[in-house]
C-alpha positions, 0 to 999 in steps of 0.5 A, a space after each residue: 472486527 478490528 483488522 489492525 491493532 489500534 496501537 499502530 501508527 495510522 491504524 485507522 487509515 490502514 484499516 479503512 484501506 484494507 476494508 475497501 480492498 476486502 469489498 473489492 475482492 469480495 465483489 470481483 474475486 481473483 483472476 483479473 489484471 492488477 489494473 482492474 483491482 486498482 480501478 475498483 479500489 479507487 472507487 471504494 476508497 472514494 466512497 470511504 472518504 479517503 484522499 489518495 493519488 493513484 499511480 503517483 510518481 514519487 522521487 527516489 533520493 540517494 543521499 539527498 540526491 534525486 536519482 530517479 522516480 517510481 510510481 506507487 500504486 496509491 499514496 493515501 492521506 499523504 501518509 500511506 504507500 499502497 502497492 497492489 498485486 494480482 498474483 496467485 502467490 506473492 514472493 519475498 521479492 514483492 515484499 522487498 519491493 514494497 519495503 524499498 519504496 517505503 525507504 526510498 520515499 521516506 515513508 513510515 507505513 505501507 500496505 502490500 495487498 494481493 488480490 490474486 489469491 483466493 482470499 485477499 492477502 495484505 501485509 502492513 509494512 513499516 519502514 524501520 529506517 524512518 522510525 529510527 531516524 524519527 526517534 532520534 
């Protein structure tokens, strides 16, 4: 069963990441702290052959000037930002945060994964600004 439509950019990578997250959630369920899911997801992604950095510190630029840094939970295959949460319910603020990271780090695709709900929740995110810049 396909979780991500193959016409989307990096769908093969995002589908693997989501599959790893499903394995973690199926095994652990909900109710743990975010760091527990982060460690378990690291193990699953290694088994899946995905290359990633965990807690990767990345620069935040404003008009080509470095104004700070932020750590993204995972940076996968030098392409995909992955933010994880362990909340009963994610709010728009969590979605906005993940989209802001995409824009600040100038990446096209990201995932927001929530392990805290009864069923795993995930959203595939697209940086519309990056897509517009890359098309011109």
